[in-house]
C-alpha positions, 0 to 999 in steps of 0.5 A: 896944904892944898884942899884940892884932894881930900881923902875920907877915911877911918884909920881902922878901915880899908882907907889905910890902903888909900893912905899908903897910895897918897903917901906914895904919889907924894901930893898934898892931901887933906884928911876927913876923918869919919866915924862908923856909926855917926858921920860915915852915915850921915847925909853929908858924907852919903852925898860923897858915897851913898853907900856910907863906906870909906875910903873915898876922895874927892879931887876938885869935882871928881869924886872917886870911891872903892879902894882899887878904883881910888888907886888906879885913878891916882896912879893915872892923874899923877903919872910922875909918881910912876905907879902905873904902866903907860897905856901903850905899855904891855905891862898894863894888862898884868897891872890891871889883872892883879889890881882887879883880882885883888878887888874881885876874887880876893876880896870875896874869898877872904870876906867869905872865909872871915864870915865862916861861909864856904862855897861847896861843890859845884856851886864853886862855878857860881862864885867868881873866885871858885874857891879859896884854894884856887885864889891862893894859888893865883896869888902865889903865881902873882907874887913869884913874878919878881919883886913885885907884881910887875916884875922888877916895877913897884906899882899901884897894884902892889899897894892894893893887893899887897895890903890885902895879902898883908891884912889877910895874913894878919887876920887869918883869912890868908895863910902865912905862905913863905911867898906871901911873907916875903913879898909883903915884907919887901913892900911894907918896908917902903918909906911911903907904907911906913909913913902911911901906917904911922899916920894912921896908927896915930889916929886910932883913939886909945882904948878906954 
């Protein structure tokens, strides 16, 4: 197994998104498992990610953190996987739009809901996502564009934003709307998605 691509993660984290992406690109990689309370906060890993958070990857001398950035990077560095439109492709705009909609409004609004924080009234102008209802409405438009976010073509944006939709429905931060359920059922049945879940599930320590 190549040591050139190293994946830092915990199987009970957002690293599961990157695991799926790695399985989609089909390149060899090595996994470094980190514990939330110890190794993830240790100096050795903070040299990789000063935030002490996962996921992260090291690809040769390049370090990338943040799930959306990692997915976008891997799609560009391994174009043979066909997971990102070419820079000159008109679909590149929609690709960026939905990838970073997931990293911004979706991440912020669902986290706030999980924490019991609701932006009220005119303060919604201060929040990049406005309100959760607006985010959900935009997501419905996104998944209605076709089988995938870019229409007929599956991309890294589906890995990232699709994962957030699946998690949101699982943990109750997103409503289980029919469009969301149909979309997530479709993308989560991909062979790479199934492999990634099986790998990470097998790495979760048994409950004592």
